[in-house]
PDB file of N, H, CA, C and O in Angstrom:
ATOM      1  N   MET A   1       4.345 -15.409 -10.588  1.00  0.00           N
ATOM      2  CA  MET A   1       4.824 -14.314 -11.434  1.00  0.00           C
ATOM      3  C   MET A   1       4.558 -13.009 -10.719  1.00  0.00           C
ATOM      4  O   MET A   1       3.512 -12.864 -10.087  1.00  0.00           O
ATOM      5  N   ALA A   2       5.469 -12.054 -10.796  1.00  0.00           N
ATOM      6  H   ALA A   2       6.319 -12.172 -11.310  1.00  0.00           H
ATOM      7  CA  ALA A   2       5.343 -10.788 -10.100  1.00  0.00           C
ATOM      8  C   ALA A   2       4.387  -9.922 -10.895  1.00  0.00           C
ATOM      9  O   ALA A   2       4.262 -10.077 -12.110  1.00  0.00           O
ATOM     10  N   LYS A   3       3.714  -9.013 -10.214  1.00  0.00           N
ATOM     11  H   LYS A   3       3.816  -8.887  -9.227  1.00  0.00           H
ATOM     12  CA  LYS A   3       2.827  -8.063 -10.781  1.00  0.00           C
ATOM     13  C   LYS A   3       3.579  -7.102 -11.650  1.00  0.00           C
ATOM     14  O   LYS A   3       4.741  -6.814 -11.362  1.00  0.00           O
ATOM     15  N   GLN A   4       2.968  -6.578 -12.718  1.00  0.00           N
ATOM     16  H   GLN A   4       2.024  -6.812 -12.952  1.00  0.00           H
ATOM     17  CA  GLN A   4       3.595  -5.580 -13.587  1.00  0.00           C
ATOM     18  C   GLN A   4       3.589  -4.279 -12.750  1.00  0.00           C
ATOM     19  O   GLN A   4       2.732  -4.063 -11.893  1.00  0.00           O
ATOM     20  N   ASP A   5       4.552  -3.461 -13.032  1.00  0.00           N
ATOM     21  H   ASP A   5       5.248  -3.636 -13.728  1.00  0.00           H
ATOM     22  CA  ASP A   5       4.716  -2.180 -12.368  1.00  0.00           C
ATOM     23  C   ASP A   5       3.890  -1.136 -13.129  1.00  0.00           C
ATOM     24  O   ASP A   5       4.390  -0.569 -14.101  1.00  0.00           O
ATOM     25  N   ASP A   6       2.684  -0.872 -12.736  1.00  0.00           N
ATOM     26  H   ASP A   6       2.278  -1.333 -11.947  1.00  0.00           H
ATOM     27  CA  ASP A   6       1.800   0.005 -13.417  1.00  0.00           C
ATOM     28  C   ASP A   6       1.858   1.396 -12.732  1.00  0.00           C
ATOM     29  O   ASP A   6       1.295   1.560 -11.650  1.00  0.00           O
ATOM     30  N   ARG A   7       2.489   2.335 -13.307  1.00  0.00           N
ATOM     31  H   ARG A   7       2.946   2.201 -14.186  1.00  0.00           H
ATOM     32  CA  ARG A   7       2.627   3.677 -12.766  1.00  0.00           C
ATOM     33  C   ARG A   7       1.793   4.740 -13.449  1.00  0.00           C
ATOM     34  O   ARG A   7       2.047   5.936 -13.309  1.00  0.00           O
ATOM     35  N   SER A   8       0.734   4.261 -14.235  1.00  0.00           N
ATOM     36  H   SER A   8       0.528   3.289 -14.349  1.00  0.00           H
ATOM     37  CA  SER A   8      -0.069   5.188 -15.023  1.00  0.00           C
ATOM     38  C   SER A   8      -0.854   6.182 -14.179  1.00  0.00           C
ATOM     39  O   SER A   8      -1.222   7.261 -14.645  1.00  0.00           O
ATOM     40  N   ASP A   9      -1.107   5.797 -12.919  1.00  0.00           N
ATOM     41  H   ASP A   9      -0.809   4.921 -12.541  1.00  0.00           H
ATOM     42  CA  ASP A   9      -1.901   6.686 -12.037  1.00  0.00           C
ATOM     43  C   ASP A   9      -1.082   7.412 -11.019  1.00  0.00           C
ATOM     44  O   ASP A   9      -1.653   8.050 -10.135  1.00  0.00           O
ATOM     45  N   ASN A  10       0.262   7.352 -11.088  1.00  0.00           N
ATOM     46  H   ASN A  10       0.727   6.834 -11.806  1.00  0.00           H
ATOM     47  CA  ASN A  10       1.021   8.002 -10.111  1.00  0.00           C
ATOM     48  C   ASN A  10       0.810   9.463  -9.913  1.00  0.00           C
ATOM     49  O   ASN A  10       0.796   9.929  -8.774  1.00  0.00           O
ATOM     50  N   VAL A  11       0.646  10.205 -10.967  1.00  0.00           N
ATOM     51  H   VAL A  11       0.657   9.827 -11.892  1.00  0.00           H
ATOM     52  CA  VAL A  11       0.399  11.660 -10.990  1.00  0.00           C
ATOM     53  C   VAL A  11      -0.881  11.897 -10.159  1.00  0.00           C
ATOM     54  O   VAL A  11      -0.894  12.746  -9.267  1.00  0.00           O
ATOM     55  N   ALA A  12      -1.896  11.182 -10.442  1.00  0.00           N
ATOM     56  H   ALA A  12      -1.885  10.492 -11.167  1.00  0.00           H
ATOM     57  CA  ALA A  12      -3.208  11.355  -9.780  1.00  0.00           C
ATOM     58  C   ALA A  12      -3.045  11.032  -8.282  1.00  0.00           C
ATOM     59  O   ALA A  12      -3.583  11.750  -7.438  1.00  0.00           O
ATOM     60  N   LYS A  13      -2.340  10.004  -7.960  1.00  0.00           N
ATOM     61  H   LYS A  13      -1.904   9.421  -8.645  1.00  0.00           H
ATOM     62  CA  LYS A  13      -2.108   9.638  -6.578  1.00  0.00           C
ATOM     63  C   LYS A  13      -1.247  10.775  -5.880  1.00  0.00           C
ATOM     64  O   LYS A  13      -1.582  11.190  -4.771  1.00  0.00           O
ATOM     65  N   LEU A  14      -0.238  11.229  -6.480  1.00  0.00           N
ATOM     66  H   LEU A  14       0.035  10.892  -7.381  1.00  0.00           H
ATOM     67  CA  LEU A  14       0.508  12.295  -5.928  1.00  0.00           C
ATOM     68  C   LEU A  14      -0.267  13.565  -5.762  1.00  0.00           C
ATOM     69  O   LEU A  14      -0.072  14.232  -4.746  1.00  0.00           O
ATOM     70  N   LYS A  15      -1.096  13.947  -6.631  1.00  0.00           N
ATOM     71  H   LYS A  15      -1.254  13.405  -7.456  1.00  0.00           H
ATOM     72  CA  LYS A  15      -1.890  15.065  -6.548  1.00  0.00           C
ATOM     73  C   LYS A  15      -2.858  14.963  -5.374  1.00  0.00           C
ATOM     74  O   LYS A  15      -3.107  15.940  -4.669  1.00  0.00           O
ATOM     75  N   GLN A  16      -3.383  13.793  -5.184  1.00  0.00           N
ATOM     76  H   GLN A  16      -3.181  12.999  -5.756  1.00  0.00           H
ATOM     77  CA  GLN A  16      -4.354  13.551  -4.032  1.00  0.00           C
ATOM     78  C   GLN A  16      -3.552  13.598  -2.735  1.00  0.00           C
ATOM     79  O   GLN A  16      -4.082  14.064  -1.726  1.00  0.00           O
ATOM     80  N   MET A  17      -2.316  13.144  -2.712  1.00  0.00           N
ATOM     81  H   MET A  17      -1.886  12.766  -3.532  1.00  0.00           H
ATOM     82  CA  MET A  17      -1.473  13.237  -1.558  1.00  0.00           C
ATOM     83  C   MET A  17      -1.208  14.707  -1.169  1.00  0.00           C
ATOM     84  O   MET A  17      -1.248  15.092  -0.001  1.00  0.00           O
ATOM     85  N   ILE A  18      -0.940  15.487  -2.204  1.00  0.00           N
ATOM     86  H   ILE A  18      -0.908  15.174  -3.154  1.00  0.00           H
ATOM     87  CA  ILE A  18      -0.678  16.917  -2.054  1.00  0.00           C
ATOM     88  C   ILE A  18      -1.911  17.611  -1.412  1.00  0.00           C
ATOM     89  O   ILE A  18      -1.818  18.366  -0.443  1.00  0.00           O
ATOM     90  N   GLU A  19      -3.047  17.297  -2.021  1.00  0.00           N
ATOM     91  H   GLU A  19      -3.122  16.685  -2.808  1.00  0.00           H
ATOM     92  CA  GLU A  19      -4.237  17.890  -1.504  1.00  0.00           C
ATOM     93  C   GLU A  19      -4.598  17.501  -0.064  1.00  0.00           C
ATOM     94  O   GLU A  19      -5.060  18.332   0.718  1.00  0.00           O
ATOM     95  N   ASN A  20      -4.381  16.237   0.267  1.00  0.00           N
ATOM     96  H   ASN A  20      -4.005  15.561  -0.368  1.00  0.00           H
ATOM     97  CA  ASN A  20      -4.600  15.779   1.604  1.00  0.00           C
ATOM     98  C   ASN A  20      -3.631  16.442   2.604  1.00  0.00           C
ATOM     99  O   ASN A  20      -4.033  16.817   3.705  1.00  0.00           O
ATOM    100  N   THR A  21      -2.370  16.579   2.215  1.00  0.00           N
ATOM    101  H   THR A  21      -2.044  16.274   1.320  1.00  0.00           H
ATOM    102  CA  THR A  21      -1.360  17.182   3.094  1.00  0.00           C
ATOM    103  C   THR A  21      -1.689  18.657   3.262  1.00  0.00           C
ATOM    104  O   THR A  21      -1.524  19.173   4.367  1.00  0.00           O
ATOM    105  N   GLN A  22      -2.130  19.346   2.267  1.00  0.00           N
ATOM    106  H   GLN A  22      -2.264  18.926   1.369  1.00  0.00           H
ATOM    107  CA  GLN A  22      -2.431  20.806   2.362  1.00  0.00           C
ATOM    108  C   GLN A  22      -3.672  20.937   3.349  1.00  0.00           C
ATOM    109  O   GLN A  22      -3.733  21.866   4.153  1.00  0.00           O
ATOM    110  N   GLN A  23      -4.600  20.019   3.255  1.00  0.00           N
ATOM    111  H   GLN A  23      -4.550  19.264   2.601  1.00  0.00           H
ATOM    112  CA  GLN A  23      -5.757  20.070   4.150  1.00  0.00           C
ATOM    113  C   GLN A  23      -5.326  19.837   5.543  1.00  0.00           C
ATOM    114  O   GLN A  23      -5.790  20.519   6.456  1.00  0.00           O
ATOM    115  N   ASN A  24      -4.448  18.890   5.747  1.00  0.00           N
ATOM    116  H   ASN A  24      -4.071  18.336   5.005  1.00  0.00           H
ATOM    117  CA  ASN A  24      -3.947  18.658   7.122  1.00  0.00           C
ATOM    118  C   ASN A  24      -3.164  19.828   7.727  1.00  0.00           C
ATOM    119  O   ASN A  24      -3.264  20.097   8.924  1.00  0.00           O
ATOM    120  N   ILE A  25      -2.426  20.484   6.933  1.00  0.00           N
ATOM    121  H   ILE A  25      -2.345  20.265   5.960  1.00  0.00           H
ATOM    122  CA  ILE A  25      -1.671  21.717   7.303  1.00  0.00           C
ATOM    123  C   ILE A  25      -2.693  22.733   7.701  1.00  0.00           C
ATOM    124  O   ILE A  25      -2.571  23.355   8.757  1.00  0.00           O
ATOM    125  N   SER A  26      -3.632  22.906   6.940  1.00  0.00           N
ATOM    126  H   SER A  26      -3.731  22.401   6.082  1.00  0.00           H
ATOM    127  CA  SER A  26      -4.729  23.949   7.158  1.00  0.00           C
ATOM    128  C   SER A  26      -5.469  23.700   8.434  1.00  0.00           C
ATOM    129  O   SER A  26      -5.676  24.609   9.238  1.00  0.00           O
ATOM    130  N   GLU A  27      -5.878  22.439   8.625  1.00  0.00           N
ATOM    131  H   GLU A  27      -5.710  21.701   7.972  1.00  0.00           H
ATOM    132  CA  GLU A  27      -6.620  22.033   9.806  1.00  0.00           C
ATOM    133  C   GLU A  27      -5.790  22.239  11.101  1.00  0.00           C
ATOM    134  O   GLU A  27      -6.304  22.685  12.126  1.00  0.00           O
ATOM    135  N   THR A  28      -4.513  21.901  11.008  1.00  0.00           N
ATOM    136  H   THR A  28      -4.095  21.538  10.175  1.00  0.00           H
ATOM    137  CA  THR A  28      -3.596  22.113  12.137  1.00  0.00           C
ATOM    138  C   THR A  28      -3.416  23.517  12.512  1.00  0.00           C
ATOM    139  O   THR A  28      -3.376  23.865  13.692  1.00  0.00           O
ATOM    140  N   LYS A  29      -3.299  24.385  11.463  1.00  0.00           N
ATOM    141  H   LYS A  29      -3.332  24.102  10.504  1.00  0.00           H
ATOM    142  CA  LYS A  29      -3.202  25.831  11.690  1.00  0.00           C
ATOM    143  C   LYS A  29      -4.465  26.383  12.373  1.00  0.00           C
ATOM    144  O   LYS A  29      -4.410  27.164  13.322  1.00  0.00           O
ATOM    145  N   ASP A  30      -5.604  25.927  11.829  1.00  0.00           N
ATOM    146  H   ASP A  30      -5.648  25.293  11.057  1.00  0.00           H
ATOM    147  CA  ASP A  30      -6.888  26.354  12.403  1.00  0.00           C
ATOM    148  C   ASP A  30      -6.989  25.917  13.859  1.00  0.00           C
ATOM    149  O   ASP A  30      -7.423  26.687  14.715  1.00  0.00           O
ATOM    150  N   TYR A  31      -6.590  24.691  14.134  1.00  0.00           N
ATOM    151  H   TYR A  31      -6.236  24.065  13.438  1.00  0.00           H
ATOM    152  CA  TYR A  31      -6.676  24.155  15.504  1.00  0.00           C
ATOM    153  C   TYR A  31      -5.779  24.996  16.402  1.00  0.00           C
ATOM    154  O   TYR A  31      -6.201  25.400  17.485  1.00  0.00           O
ATOM    155  N   LEU A  32      -4.556  25.265  15.975  1.00  0.00           N
ATOM    156  H   LEU A  32      -4.213  24.936  15.095  1.00  0.00           H
ATOM    157  CA  LEU A  32      -3.657  26.073  16.817  1.00  0.00           C
ATOM    158  C   LEU A  32      -4.177  27.424  17.072  1.00  0.00           C
ATOM    159  O   LEU A  32      -4.017  27.953  18.172  1.00  0.00           O
ATOM    160  N   GLN A  33      -4.810  28.026  16.077  1.00  0.00           N
ATOM    161  H   GLN A  33      -4.939  27.597  15.183  1.00  0.00           H
ATOM    162  CA  GLN A  33      -5.335  29.380  16.196  1.00  0.00           C
ATOM    163  C   GLN A  33      -6.527  29.326  17.188  1.00  0.00           C
ATOM    164  O   GLN A  33      -6.661  30.241  18.001  1.00  0.00           O
ATOM    165  N   GLU A  34      -7.350  28.341  17.151  1.00  0.00           N
ATOM    166  H   GLU A  34      -7.241  27.598  16.491  1.00  0.00           H
ATOM    167  CA  GLU A  34      -8.517  28.286  18.020  1.00  0.00           C
ATOM    168  C   GLU A  34      -8.227  27.842  19.410  1.00  0.00           C
ATOM    169  O   GLU A  34      -8.831  28.340  20.359  1.00  0.00           O
ATOM    170  N   HIS A  35      -7.265  26.866  19.568  1.00  0.00           N
ATOM    171  H   HIS A  35      -6.774  26.462  18.797  1.00  0.00           H
ATOM    172  CA  HIS A  35      -7.040  26.273  20.842  1.00  0.00           C
ATOM    173  C   HIS A  35      -5.609  26.355  21.328  1.00  0.00           C
ATOM    174  O   HIS A  35      -5.238  25.679  22.288  1.00  0.00           O
ATOM    175  N   GLY A  36      -4.791  27.186  20.667  1.00  0.00           N
ATOM    176  H   GLY A  36      -5.093  27.735  19.888  1.00  0.00           H
ATOM    177  CA  GLY A  36      -3.406  27.282  21.004  1.00  0.00           C
ATOM    178  C   GLY A  36      -3.165  27.681  22.442  1.00  0.00           C
ATOM    179  O   GLY A  36      -2.164  27.272  23.031  1.00  0.00           O
ATOM    180  N   ASN A  37      -4.043  28.458  23.016  1.00  0.00           N
ATOM    181  H   ASN A  37      -4.856  28.790  22.537  1.00  0.00           H
ATOM    182  CA  ASN A  37      -3.880  28.904  24.416  1.00  0.00           C
ATOM    183  C   ASN A  37      -4.283  27.803  25.434  1.00  0.00           C
ATOM    184  O   ASN A  37      -3.988  27.889  26.626  1.00  0.00           O
ATOM    185  N   GLU A  38      -4.950  26.797  24.916  1.00  0.00           N
ATOM    186  H   GLU A  38      -5.190  26.727  23.947  1.00  0.00           H
ATOM    187  CA  GLU A  38      -5.436  25.687  25.773  1.00  0.00           C
ATOM    188  C   GLU A  38      -4.498  24.469  25.818  1.00  0.00           C
ATOM    189  O   GLU A  38      -4.739  23.541  26.590  1.00  0.00           O
ATOM    190  N   ILE A  39      -3.474  24.461  25.032  1.00  0.00           N
ATOM    191  H   ILE A  39      -3.278  25.214  24.405  1.00  0.00           H
ATOM    192  CA  ILE A  39      -2.638  23.315  24.921  1.00  0.00           C
ATOM    193  C   ILE A  39      -1.267  23.675  25.458  1.00  0.00           C
ATOM    194  O   ILE A  39      -0.909  24.848  25.557  1.00  0.00           O
ATOM    195  N   SER A  40      -0.471  22.599  25.819  1.00  0.00           N
ATOM    196  H   SER A  40      -0.761  21.646  25.738  1.00  0.00           H
ATOM    197  CA  SER A  40       0.881  22.834  26.320  1.00  0.00           C
ATOM    198  C   SER A  40       1.805  23.364  25.268  1.00  0.00           C
ATOM    199  O   SER A  40       1.551  23.281  24.066  1.00  0.00           O
ATOM    200  N   ASN A  41       2.869  23.903  25.753  1.00  0.00           N
ATOM    201  H   ASN A  41       3.075  23.970  26.729  1.00  0.00           H
ATOM    202  CA  ASN A  41       3.946  24.440  24.838  1.00  0.00           C
ATOM    203  C   ASN A  41       4.484  23.223  23.998  1.00  0.00           C
ATOM    204  O   ASN A  41       4.698  23.367  22.794  1.00  0.00           O
ATOM    205  N   LYS A  42       4.693  22.066  24.613  1.00  0.00           N
ATOM    206  H   LYS A  42       4.519  21.949  25.591  1.00  0.00           H
ATOM    207  CA  LYS A  42       5.189  20.939  23.925  1.00  0.00           C
ATOM    208  C   LYS A  42       4.249  20.493  22.815  1.00  0.00           C
ATOM    209  O   LYS A  42       4.695  20.197  21.706  1.00  0.00           O
ATOM    210  N   GLU A  43       2.937  20.442  23.106  1.00  0.00           N
ATOM    211  H   GLU A  43       2.575  20.683  24.006  1.00  0.00           H
ATOM    212  CA  GLU A  43       1.966  19.992  22.096  1.00  0.00           C
ATOM    213  C   GLU A  43       1.905  20.994  20.999  1.00  0.00           C
ATOM    214  O   GLU A  43       1.746  20.599  19.844  1.00  0.00           O
ATOM    215  N   ARG A  44       2.020  22.268  21.269  1.00  0.00           N
ATOM    216  H   ARG A  44       2.150  22.589  22.207  1.00  0.00           H
ATOM    217  CA  ARG A  44       2.063  23.345  20.224  1.00  0.00           C
ATOM    218  C   ARG A  44       3.303  23.146  19.351  1.00  0.00           C
ATOM    219  O   ARG A  44       3.212  23.172  18.124  1.00  0.00           O
ATOM    220  N   SER A  45       4.436  22.950  19.974  1.00  0.00           N
ATOM    221  H   SER A  45       4.509  22.928  20.971  1.00  0.00           H
ATOM    222  CA  SER A  45       5.687  22.837  19.280  1.00  0.00           C
ATOM    223  C   SER A  45       5.595  21.496  18.354  1.00  0.00           C
ATOM    224  O   SER A  45       5.976  21.509  17.183  1.00  0.00           O
ATOM    225  N   ASP A  46       5.111  20.461  18.920  1.00  0.00           N
ATOM    226  H   ASP A  46       4.802  20.451  19.871  1.00  0.00           H
ATOM    227  CA  ASP A  46       4.988  19.127  18.199  1.00  0.00           C
ATOM    228  C   ASP A  46       4.112  19.351  16.958  1.00  0.00           C
ATOM    229  O   ASP A  46       4.444  18.852  15.882  1.00  0.00           O
ATOM    230  N   LEU A  47       3.013  20.083  17.084  1.00  0.00           N
ATOM    231  H   LEU A  47       2.744  20.488  17.958  1.00  0.00           H
ATOM    232  CA  LEU A  47       2.152  20.337  15.961  1.00  0.00           C
ATOM    233  C   LEU A  47       2.815  21.292  14.917  1.00  0.00           C
ATOM    234  O   LEU A  47       2.609  21.123  13.715  1.00  0.00           O
ATOM    235  N   GLU A  48       3.531  22.194  15.337  1.00  0.00           N
ATOM    236  H   GLU A  48       3.698  22.332  16.313  1.00  0.00           H
ATOM    237  CA  GLU A  48       4.276  23.169  14.469  1.00  0.00           C
ATOM    238  C   GLU A  48       5.300  22.389  13.670  1.00  0.00           C
ATOM    239  O   GLU A  48       5.443  22.560  12.460  1.00  0.00           O
ATOM    240  N   ASN A  49       6.042  21.484  14.421  1.00  0.00           N
ATOM    241  H   ASN A  49       5.926  21.345  15.404  1.00  0.00           H
ATOM    242  CA  ASN A  49       7.072  20.748  13.781  1.00  0.00           C
ATOM    243  C   ASN A  49       6.521  19.741  12.735  1.00  0.00           C
ATOM    244  O   ASN A  49       7.117  19.474  11.692  1.00  0.00           O
ATOM    245  N   LYS A  50       5.322  19.204  13.110  1.00  0.00           N
ATOM    246  H   LYS A  50       4.839  19.422  13.958  1.00  0.00           H
ATOM    247  CA  LYS A  50       4.661  18.280  12.169  1.00  0.00           C
ATOM    248  C   LYS A  50       4.271  18.985  10.931  1.00  0.00           C
ATOM    249  O   LYS A  50       4.428  18.433   9.842  1.00  0.00           O
ATOM    250  N   ASN A  51       3.753  20.221  11.034  1.00  0.00           N
ATOM    251  H   ASN A  51       3.625  20.670  11.919  1.00  0.00           H
ATOM    252  CA  ASN A  51       3.407  20.998   9.865  1.00  0.00           C
ATOM    253  C   ASN A  51       4.635  21.321   8.950  1.00  0.00           C
ATOM    254  O   ASN A  51       4.574  21.292   7.721  1.00  0.00           O
ATOM    255  N   ALA A  52       5.770  21.634   9.680  1.00  0.00           N
ATOM    256  H   ALA A  52       5.819  21.658  10.678  1.00  0.00           H
ATOM    257  CA  ALA A  52       7.030  21.880   8.921  1.00  0.00           C
ATOM    258  C   ALA A  52       7.400  20.604   8.132  1.00  0.00           C
ATOM    259  O   ALA A  52       7.804  20.714   6.975  1.00  0.00           O
ATOM    260  N   ARG A  53       7.282  19.473   8.685  1.00  0.00           N
ATOM    261  H   ARG A  53       6.953  19.383   9.626  1.00  0.00           H
ATOM    262  CA  ARG A  53       7.538  18.201   7.971  1.00  0.00           C
ATOM    263  C   ARG A  53       6.602  18.059   6.800  1.00  0.00           C
ATOM    264  O   ARG A  53       7.025  17.638   5.723  1.00  0.00           O
ATOM    265  N   ARG A  54       5.332  18.400   6.981  1.00  0.00           N
ATOM    266  H   ARG A  54       4.989  18.742   7.856  1.00  0.00           H
ATOM    267  CA  ARG A  54       4.322  18.320   5.929  1.00  0.00           C
ATOM    268  C   ARG A  54       4.716  19.251   4.787  1.00  0.00           C
ATOM    269  O   ARG A  54       4.633  18.885   3.614  1.00  0.00           O
ATOM    270  N   GLU A  55       5.141  20.444   5.141  1.00  0.00           N
ATOM    271  H   GLU A  55       5.208  20.741   6.094  1.00  0.00           H
ATOM    272  CA  GLU A  55       5.597  21.454   4.073  1.00  0.00           C
ATOM    273  C   GLU A  55       6.685  20.828   3.284  1.00  0.00           C
ATOM    274  O   GLU A  55       6.643  20.901   2.056  1.00  0.00           O
ATOM    275  N   ASN A  56       7.674  20.207   3.900  1.00  0.00           N
ATOM    276  H   ASN A  56       7.708  20.147   4.898  1.00  0.00           H
ATOM    277  CA  ASN A  56       8.808  19.536   3.246  1.00  0.00           C
ATOM    278  C   ASN A  56       8.280  18.383   2.323  1.00  0.00           C
ATOM    279  O   ASN A  56       8.800  18.155   1.231  1.00  0.00           O
ATOM    280  N   SER A  57       7.270  17.703   2.794  1.00  0.00           N
ATOM    281  H   SER A  57       6.847  17.889   3.681  1.00  0.00           H
ATOM    282  CA  SER A  57       6.672  16.611   1.955  1.00  0.00           C
ATOM    283  C   SER A  57       6.003  17.190   0.756  1.00  0.00           C
ATOM    284  O   SER A  57       6.038  16.594  -0.320  1.00  0.00           O
ATOM    285  N   LEU A  58       5.383  18.356   0.907  1.00  0.00           N
ATOM    286  H   LEU A  58       5.355  18.840   1.781  1.00  0.00           H
ATOM    287  CA  LEU A  58       4.726  18.933  -0.255  1.00  0.00           C
ATOM    288  C   LEU A  58       5.746  19.229  -1.366  1.00  0.00           C
ATOM    289  O   LEU A  58       5.468  19.030  -2.549  1.00  0.00           O
ATOM    290  N   ASP A  59       6.932  19.709  -0.961  1.00  0.00           N
ATOM    291  H   ASP A  59       7.158  19.872  -0.001  1.00  0.00           H
ATOM    292  CA  ASP A  59       8.027  20.011  -1.955  1.00  0.00           C
ATOM    293  C   ASP A  59       8.376  18.725  -2.663  1.00  0.00           C
ATOM    294  O   ASP A  59       8.486  18.716  -3.889  1.00  0.00           O
ATOM    295  N   SER A  60       8.559  17.605  -1.916  1.00  0.00           N
ATOM    296  H   SER A  60       8.469  17.612  -0.920  1.00  0.00           H
ATOM    297  CA  SER A  60       8.889  16.354  -2.475  1.00  0.00           C
ATOM    298  C   SER A  60       7.864  15.796  -3.412  1.00  0.00           C
ATOM    299  O   SER A  60       8.178  15.267  -4.478  1.00  0.00           O
ATOM    300  N   PHE A  61       6.603  15.927  -2.982  1.00  0.00           N
ATOM    301  H   PHE A  61       6.348  16.357  -2.116  1.00  0.00           H
ATOM    302  CA  PHE A  61       5.473  15.475  -3.837  1.00  0.00           C
ATOM    303  C   PHE A  61       5.450  16.243  -5.160  1.00  0.00           C
ATOM    304  O   PHE A  61       5.289  15.671  -6.239  1.00  0.00           O
ATOM    305  N   SER A  62       5.613  17.528  -5.035  1.00  0.00           N
ATOM    306  H   SER A  62       5.743  17.993  -4.159  1.00  0.00           H
ATOM    307  CA  SER A  62       5.619  18.382  -6.278  1.00  0.00           C
ATOM    308  C   SER A  62       6.717  17.981  -7.260  1.00  0.00           C
ATOM    309  O   SER A  62       6.528  17.922  -8.475  1.00  0.00           O
ATOM    310  N   SER A  63       7.927  17.696  -6.629  1.00  0.00           N
ATOM    311  H   SER A  63       8.079  17.744  -5.642  1.00  0.00           H
ATOM    312  CA  SER A  63       9.046  17.283  -7.492  1.00  0.00           C
ATOM    313  C   SER A  63       8.783  15.935  -8.153  1.00  0.00           C
ATOM    314  O   SER A  63       9.143  15.708  -9.308  1.00  0.00           O
ATOM    315  N   GLU A  64       8.131  15.026  -7.373  1.00  0.00           N
ATOM    316  H   GLU A  64       7.839  15.210  -6.435  1.00  0.00           H
ATOM    317  CA  GLU A  64       7.845  13.713  -7.994  1.00  0.00           C
ATOM    318  C   GLU A  64       6.782  13.872  -9.113  1.00  0.00           C
ATOM    319  O   GLU A  64       6.830  13.154 -10.111  1.00  0.00           O
ATOM    320  N   VAL A  65       5.868  14.771  -8.953  1.00  0.00           N
ATOM    321  H   VAL A  65       5.830  15.355  -8.142  1.00  0.00           H
ATOM    322  CA  VAL A  65       4.870  14.997 -10.069  1.00  0.00           C
ATOM    323  C   VAL A  65       5.587  15.500 -11.319  1.00  0.00           C
ATOM    324  O   VAL A  65       5.321  15.024 -12.423  1.00  0.00           O
ATOM    325  N   GLU A  66       6.488  16.454 -11.149  1.00  0.00           N
ATOM    326  H   GLU A  66       6.705  16.841 -10.253  1.00  0.00           H
ATOM    327  CA  GLU A  66       7.255  16.939 -12.262  1.00  0.00           C
ATOM    328  C   GLU A  66       8.050  15.842 -12.948  1.00  0.00           C
ATOM    329  O   GLU A  66       8.102  15.768 -14.176  1.00  0.00           O
ATOM    330  N   ASP A  67       8.686  14.965 -12.114  1.00  0.00           N
ATOM    331  H   ASP A  67       8.644  15.025 -11.117  1.00  0.00           H
ATOM    332  CA  ASP A  67       9.411  13.855 -12.708  1.00  0.00           C
ATOM    333  C   ASP A  67       8.578  12.854 -13.443  1.00  0.00           C
ATOM    334  O   ASP A  67       9.003  12.306 -14.460  1.00  0.00           O
ATOM    335  N   GLU A  68       7.325  12.594 -12.910  1.00  0.00           N
ATOM    336  H   GLU A  68       6.980  13.039 -12.084  1.00  0.00           H
ATOM    337  CA  GLU A  68       6.425  11.695 -13.608  1.00  0.00           C
ATOM    338  C   GLU A  68       5.879  12.300 -14.928  1.00  0.00           C
ATOM    339  O   GLU A  68       5.577  11.560 -15.864  1.00  0.00           O
ATOM    340  N   LEU A  69       5.756  13.607 -14.997  1.00  0.00           N
ATOM    341  H   LEU A  69       6.001  14.208 -14.237  1.00  0.00           H
ATOM    342  CA  LEU A  69       5.229  14.241 -16.198  1.00  0.00           C
ATOM    343  C   LEU A  69       6.300  14.331 -17.343  1.00  0.00           C
ATOM    344  O   LEU A  69       5.962  14.643 -18.485  1.00  0.00           O
ATOM    345  N   GLN A  70       7.508  14.071 -17.032  1.00  0.00           N
ATOM    346  H   GLN A  70       7.783  13.817 -16.104  1.00  0.00           H
ATOM    347  CA  GLN A  70       8.580  14.131 -18.057  1.00  0.00           C
ATOM    348  C   GLN A  70       8.702  12.916 -18.873  1.00  0.00           C
ATOM    349  O   GLN A  70       9.556  12.849 -19.756  1.00  0.00           O
TER     350      GLN A  70
END
């Protein structure tokens, strides 16, 4: 028999994902600020692009939280 679909903690999980993603963004920005002149342009670009994707994920997570609360 299949497990029941328990979504009662989705909002809490999404909020934790948001918090973790925000922390990763912050840590990457700090790293770039402190070590940006020590890394290659490609690595800098890769990290900046990764943060851009993280920002997009934050928007998606926030939308999902709104949907779950309705």
